C-alpha positions in Angstrom: -71.2 33.7 25.7 -67.6 32.8 25.8 -65.9 32.5 22.4 -65.3 29.0 21.3 -61.6 28.1 21.3 -59.9 25.2 19.5 -58.6 22.4 21.7 -54.9 22.8 22.5 -52.7 20.3 20.7 -50.8 17.7 22.6 -47.5 19.0 23.9 -45.7 16.1 22.2 -47.3 13.8 19.7 -44.9 11.1 20.8 -46.6 11.0 24.2 -49.7 9.4 22.8 -48.4 5.9 23.3 -45.6 6.2 20.8 -42.0 5.8 22.1 -39.5 8.5 21.4 -37.5 7.6 18.3 -34.0 6.4 18.9 -32.6 7.9 15.7 -30.9 11.2 15.8 -30.5 12.8 12.3 -27.4 14.8 13.4 -25.7 11.6 14.7 -26.7 9.7 11.6 -25.1 12.4 9.4 -22.0 12.4 11.5 -21.7 8.6 11.2 -22.2 8.8 7.5 -19.6 11.5 7.1 -17.1 9.4 9.2 -17.7 6.3 7.0 -17.2 8.3 3.8 -13.9 9.6 5.1 -12.7 6.1 6.1 -13.6 4.6 2.7 -12.0 7.5 0.9 -8.9 7.2 2.9 -8.5 3.6 2.1 -9.1 4.2 -1.6 -6.6 7.1 -1.7 -3.9 5.1 0.2 -4.3 2.1 -2.2 -4.2 4.3 -5.3 -1.7 7.1 -4.4 0.3 5.7 -1.4 1.1 7.6 1.8 2.9 10.6 0.1 -0.1 11.3 -2.1 -2.8 10.8 0.5 -3.3 14.0 2.5 -6.3 14.9 4.6 -7.3 17.5 2.0 -7.2 14.9 -0.8 -9.3 12.4 1.3 -11.8 15.1 2.3 -12.3 16.1 -1.4 -12.8 12.5 -2.4 -15.3 12.0 0.4 -17.1 15.2 -0.5 -16.6 17.0 2.8 -14.7 20.0 4.0 -11.2 19.6 5.4 -12.5 21.1 8.7 -15.2 18.3 8.8 -12.5 15.7 8.2 -10.3 17.1 11.0 -13.3 17.2 13.3 -13.6 13.4 13.1 -9.8 12.7 12.8 -7.6 15.5 14.2 -4.4 14.1 12.6 -3.5 12.4 9.4 -2.3 9.4 11.4 -5.6 9.1 13.2 -7.4 9.1 9.8 -5.4 6.4 8.1 -4.9 4.0 10.9 -8.7 4.2 11.6 -9.4 3.7 7.9 -7.4 0.5 7.6 -8.8 -0.8 10.9 -12.3 -0.1 9.7 -12.0 -2.0 6.4 -10.2 -4.8 8.2 -13.2 -5.2 10.4 -15.5 -5.1 7.3 -13.5 -7.9 5.7 -13.4 -9.9 8.9 -17.2 -9.6 9.2 -17.6 -10.9 5.6 -15.4 -13.9 6.6 -17.5 -14.5 9.6 -20.6 -14.6 7.4 -19.3 -17.2 5.0 -22.4 -19.4 4.2 -20.4 -22.5 3.6 -17.6 -24.4 5.5 -16.3 -25.8 2.2 -12.5 -25.6 2.6 -11.8 -24.4 -1.0 -14.2 -21.5 -0.5 -12.8 -20.7 2.9 -9.2 -20.7 1.6 -10.2 -18.5 -1.3 -11.9 -16.0 1.0 -8.9 -15.9 3.3 -6.6 -15.2 0.4 -8.9 -12.5 -0.8 -8.3 -10.7 2.5 -4.7 -10.2 1.4 -5.1 -9.5 -2.3 -7.7 -6.7 -2.3 -7.5 -2.9 -1.7 -7.2 -3.3 2.0 -3.9 -5.2 1.8 -2.6 -2.6 -0.7 -3.6 0.2 1.6 -2.1 -1.5 4.6 1.2 -2.1 2.8 1.5 1.6 2.1 0.9 2.2 5.7 3.5 -0.3 6.8 6.1 1.4 4.5 5.2 4.8 5.8 5.4 3.5 9.4 9.0 2.4 8.8 10.0 6.0 8.5 7.4 7.8 10.5 7.8 7.6 14.3 4.3 8.9 14.9 2.9 6.0 12.8 5.1 3.1 13.9 3.6 2.2 17.2 0.0 2.6 16.0 0.6 0.4 12.9 2.5 -2.2 14.9 -0.4 -2.4 17.4 -3.0 -2.4 14.6 -1.3 -5.2 12.7 -1.0 -7.3 15.8 -4.7 -7.0 16.4 -5.6 -7.7 12.8 -3.3 -10.7 12.7 -4.8 -12.2 15.8 -8.3 -11.7 14.5 -7.5 -13.1 11.1 -6.0 -16.2 12.7 -9.0 -16.7 14.9 -11.4 -16.3 12.0 -9.3 -18.7 9.9 -9.6 -21.3 12.6 -13.4 -20.9 12.6 -14.0 -20.9 8.9 -11.7 -23.9 8.3 -13.1 -25.9 11.2 -9.6 -26.4 12.6 -8.9 -28.0 15.9 -5.9 -26.3 17.3 -5.6 -28.7 20.2 -4.0 -31.1 17.7 -0.3 -30.8 17.1 0.7 -28.9 14.1 -2.7 -27.5 13.3 -2.0 -24.0 14.6 1.1 -23.8 12.5 -0.8 -25.1 9.4 -3.4 -22.3 9.7 -0.7 -19.7 10.3 1.2 -21.0 7.2 -2.0 -20.5 5.2 -2.1 -16.8 6.3 1.6 -16.3 5.6 1.1 -17.8 2.1 -1.9 -15.6 1.5 0.2 -12.5 2.4 2.9 -13.6 -0.1 0.2 -14.0 -2.8 -0.9 -10.5 -1.9 2.6 -9.1 -2.5 2.8 -10.8 -5.9 -0.5 -9.3 -6.9 0.8 -5.7 -6.3 2.9 -5.9 -9.5 1.1 -8.2 -11.8 -2.3 -9.8 -12.3 -1.4 -13.2 -10.7 -5.0 -14.5 -10.6 -4.5 -17.6 -12.6 -1.6 -18.9 -10.6 -3.2 -17.9 -7.4 -6.3 -19.9 -8.2 -4.2 -23.0 -8.7 -2.3 -22.4 -5.4 -5.6 -21.9 -3.6 -6.9 -25.3 -4.9 -3.8 -27.1 -3.9 -3.8 -25.5 -0.4 -7.4 -26.5 0.1 -6.5 -30.1 -0.7 -3.6 -30.0 1.7 -5.7 -28.5 4.4 -8.3 -31.3 4.0 -5.6 -33.8 4.7 -3.9 -31.9 7.5 -7.1 -30.9 9.3 -9.2 -34.1 8.8 
């Protein structure tokens, strides 16, 4: 009598009607590492400025090796321009997701875009770009894109009709004012005055955009 043998297992358990999973653990780890590096770069730039923010410092803060950091971002300029662009997109997404069209809330959110760590980090990058030829073109292009996107989102969240004369300039004036408030915040806690300015601008915008 032939010996009994156990049935051979399926070659691939996923073939029994289950689709192949889309997730790739290696890719997930790579994306997570890249995000940690970007967040660490922005934090370092905001806290220490360009001179104190090296790839090694960022890698240590992110908890990865310098080699891993350079695998994702071959140069220091690559790392920091990508970091500011990354957080700019995060803030833009938060603005797109505003639950209310209330003008005061919208103005406050737009001002916050220029008074948080992103603006502080971006300002250090601007200063560095003034003296670093390798950075200047990248930062100029980045700021042009961020500026256009910020204006477009401002039009959306404010419910502004730019086909009307003066509306585009009014929206841009709000963004320019927000940038000025961001500069004031770099040196002192200007929160109380900023809240009064935001309230007044919200009232002015209600009149201008009505």
